[in-house]
N, C-alpha and C positions, 0 to 999 in steps of 0.2 A: 486540488483533486477532486474535493467534494462536491464543487459547483458542478465540475464536469459527468463527474458521477449521477448528480440529480438530473444532468440534461440528457443521459441517457436512460435514465430511467424512465424520462419522459415519452423517447423515443419508442417504447414498449407500451401498446395500444392497450393498454387494460389498469384498472385502478389495482392496490393493493392492499386490502384492508388491515391486515397485518404483518408486519415486517421487520427485522433484527438487522441493529449496526453492530457487526463483529469488529472489536477495535474502534470505539468510535471517537477516542482522544476527548477534546472539550467540545465534543456535539458538532463537528462541521458537518458533520451530513444535516441533522437536525436545523443546524441555521441557514445551512444553505434551501433546507426545503420550507424556511419560515420567509424566506426572502423572497423565495419565487411564487409568482403569481398563482399557481395550481398547486403549491406543494399540499396544502391541506385538503385537496381532495385528492390526490396522487396516492398518497397513505395516510390509512385512516388511523393505526396506532403503530407507533414506533418503540419497538424494544432496543435498550444500549448497553453494551456491556464492552469491559474492556479488563486488562488486568489486576490494574492499580485503584484501589478504594479512592486515593486521591482524585486520580483521573475521574473516576465515575461521579464523585461529587461535585466535581467543575461540570460533566454533563447534567448532572440533574438540576443545576443553579439556571439550565436555559429551557428547562420541561414547562410547556408552555397549558399542560392539561389538554389540548387540543390535538397536534400531533402525538405528544410524548406527555406523560406522567412521569413524577417521580420515583415513585413504587415500580416503573416500569425499566430503571436502572440498576445493574449489579455486573459484580466483577465474576471473572471467566478466566480460568488459569487452566494453560494448557495441558493436554490430558484428562481433565476433570468435565464435568456435566454441563451443559446449558440451562439453567433456570425456565425452560419453555417449555411446552409439550410435545412431543412428537407428533408429525405431520397436521402442524397448526399454524405454520407460516406460509405466506404467498410470496414472500422475497426474502432473500439474505444478501445485505449489502456491504462490504467492506472498503472504505476509501483511506488507504493508505498504512494499514497495521501489518499486513500480511509478510512483509519483506522482514519482519523479526520473528519470523516463525519459526523453529526447528524442525518440526513434521507437521508441511503446511497441508500434506495430503490428508490426514490424520483431523487436521483442525477443521479442515472443509468438510471432511465427510461427517465431523459431527454437527456442526453449523446444519450442513444441510440435511442431514435426518429430519431437523425438524419442519424441514417443508412440506408442504402437500404436494399431491402429484401435478406436476408442471407447472411448480413454480419456478423461480427465477433466484438464480446465485449470480450477483455482478458485484466484481473487484475489480480492484486497481491496485498497483506496487511499483515501486521503484525498482528496476531491474535493468536487465541490457548492458549497454555503455555509459551509465549513471556514474558521471566523474570520472570516467578512463582516465580524463588528462592529470586529474590532481593524483591516481593511483600510478602512471606511469611515469610520472615527475617524481615522485617518492621513491619508486624502486629504480630508478636511474641515479638517483643521488645516494642512495644506500647502496648500490654495487660500485658505485666510483669509490665514495668515501670508507666503505666498512667491508665490503667485497661479500655482502649476503644481500638476500632479499627476504623481506619479513612481511607480511599482509597488515597492512595498515589500514584496511578501509575491507567491510563488512562484505561478503560473499554477495552476486545477486542472480536471479533468475533470469534466463532470458524468454524472448518471445517463444521460440520453438519448442521450448519444454513445459509453458504455462499451460496451452491448451491440452497437453498429455497429464498434468497433474490434476486436472478437473478430470478427464477420463478416471482416472485412478483412484480419485474420490467416490467413483459412480456418479457422475454425472452425464447428461445426455446432451447431445448437440455442441459440444464444448468447442468454443474458438476465443482466440485472442488477438489484440491488434497494438500496437506500439504507438506513441505519438512523441516525438523528440521534441525536447525544450531544450533551447541552448540559451544562456544566461551571461550575460558579460558584469564582469568584476573589475576591480579597482586592479587587486593582487593577488597571488595565492593564498596569501593570509586574509585575505576579504571573505576566499572561498571556504577555509575554514571554519573561520567564524560563525559564517553562514549556517555552514552545515551541524556546527556544535549547537546555535540556536534552533536547526529543526529537530534535533533529538537525534539526529541521524549518523553519530559517529561510529567508529568501529564497535561492534557487540560481539567480535570473536572471543570465548571463553578463554584460550591458550594467547592471545594474543601479547606482541612484545610490546612493553610500556615504555622504555626507558629510550630516548632520543635526545642526542644532543643537538644545542641553538644551530650548530655549524650544517646539521643536516637537511634543516627544514631550510634555512637560509641557500644551500645548495638546489633545495628542490624548486623554491619559489623562482633562481634563476633560470633554471630549466624549464619549469612553467611556463615564464613572460616568453624565452627564445622560441617553443616548441608550438605552446598553444594561444600564443598573441591574438587580441581581436581581429579583425581584418580593417578596421580604422584605426589600428596601432595604440588605441586607447586605452590599457586594459587588459584581461584576458576572456577565454571563453570556459564555462563548464557543462558539461550538457549531463540531461538529466532525461531517462528513457522511461516512461507512464506506460507502463503493461497493463492495458484491461484487459479481461476476462470473463465470458459468460458461458453459464451452462446450466441447465433444466434438472429437475427431479423427474425420472423417468416417469412415464405416462402413455397408455395406450391411444390417445389421440395427438400423439406425435410420431410426424414423416420417419417410415422405417428405410434404411438401404434394401435394395433388393434381395443382398445378400443375409438378411435378417431374417 
């Protein structure tokens, strides 16, 4: 996702002297910028922030003193304050962490309060029909064997809601689009292993923890029956990448006739 985010950033015909990577992970955006031939000129100074200090430490290890410095990486808790001056940033970027946020509008609003007028917010999150095959297979198996339905995957934001979320966060000219990626796996077990490795398991606080192996074996069989790959070798898993963009309000922006 970071690579696509950097490409979209380069589609905007301006440079960004000061930018923030919100939920930076292990410096994925910074490393994508370092690999890009024009990365060092596109962003002058990149701040990096995430929830956990261990993640921020990993991001600091990639600081190059050119785009990003070690002292410009810091922790940020949902509901807390960002260690950046208001109206000081040209861009806020978030490549992959937004779908974990409880108060998405509040977090985006806090981050974008740091933008200058006409500064850009550019984000991508997993949403839409992501892992719908896994969700449907688990639900059907649970209904068959236990006569119940329990949420075993995290809820997702749909593209129709994403632009409205940006508008609620007081961003102008909000827009959203979706890129669908279908990945082939050997079986449902491989899908689940990959999801865990991505850190994208069920984050619901009230999730139901216990499930016998019979449930997952039945779900794996359902998955193979309903969502087998077209070539008959393995199964498919869908990932919907929802890209969002919005701008800090500024007098130079286009206005509708009714405004």
